[in-house]
N, C-alpha and C positions, 0 to 999 in steps of 0.2 A: 490571553488578551490578544486579539487579532489587530494587526496594524491596519489603519485606514489610510495610511500614506501611500503615495504613488511608489511603484518599485524604484529602487535605486539603480541607476545606470552606472555600470563599472566596465572597465576595459578587460579584455581577455588576460592581459598581463597581471592586472590586479587580482583577478579571479584565481589565476594560477598561484600567485605568491601568497595570497591571503585566504586560500580555500578553507582551511580549518576554521578560521574566524567567521567566514561567510556562512559556512554550514551551521555553526553554533548560533549565530544571529537569526538565521532562517528558522531553526528549530525552536529556540527559546523565545524569541521575540516575534515570531511569525512575520519576519521581514522578507521581502521579495527583492530579487536582484535580476536585472536584465544585463546580460553580458554582451558587450559590443566587440566586434572585430572589424577593424578598418572603418569604423563609424557606422557599421550595420549591425542591428540586433541579431544575435545568433541563438541564444538560449535563455531560459528563465530558470533561476534557482529559487526554490521555495521549500519550506518544510513539508513533510509528508502529511501531517495533520491538516495544514492549510490546504494542500493539494486535494486531499480527500473531501474536505468540507466545501471547497469552491469549484473544483474542476470535475471531480468524480464522486459526487455525493451518494451516500448509501440510499438505495430505494426504500420507500416508506415501509414496504412489506418486510424487508430484511431488518429494518430498525425495530419493527414491532415484534418480530420473532426473537431478535436479540434481547429486547427488553423483557419479554415473557420468560425466556430461558434464564436470564439473570434473576428475575423475581423468584423463580422456582429453584434457584441455585443449581442450575444445570448448565451453566455457561463455561464450566471448566472441566476438561477431560484430563484424567491422570495418564501418565505414559503407558501404563498397562492397558488402559481402555483404548488408547489410540492404536496400540499394536494389535489388539483384538479386532478393531474395526478394519485396519489395513489387511490383516490376515483373512478376514471374512470376505472382503472385497476381492482380494486376489484369488481366493478359492472359487468364488462365484464366477469370476472372469475366466479362470482356467477351465471350469466346467462348461461354460458356454462356448469357449473356443474348441474344446474337445468334441462337443456335440456337433458343431458345424463341420469339423473335419471328417467325421464319420459318415455324414450324409453324402450320397452320390451326386 
């Protein structure tokens, strides 16, 4: 449930002393906090899901690709598959570097 309230303004001291609670509220309740220092806003604290949804939304094409992969149950890689992908990438990269070095 996303919060429709305005961000809560807190002092830097309050942010320092209550940081764990602020993080929990930002994550669980989608609350946002503006941290003031000497009366001037310095930073915003918000949960990652809230940030991704409002500040850095996923492009539509990536959302479509993700939905299609999930539908086909290809949205999860096993550790062995990840290792194979990394190894293949490194092998290809090393070959291309070696080829460039040989050319005059």
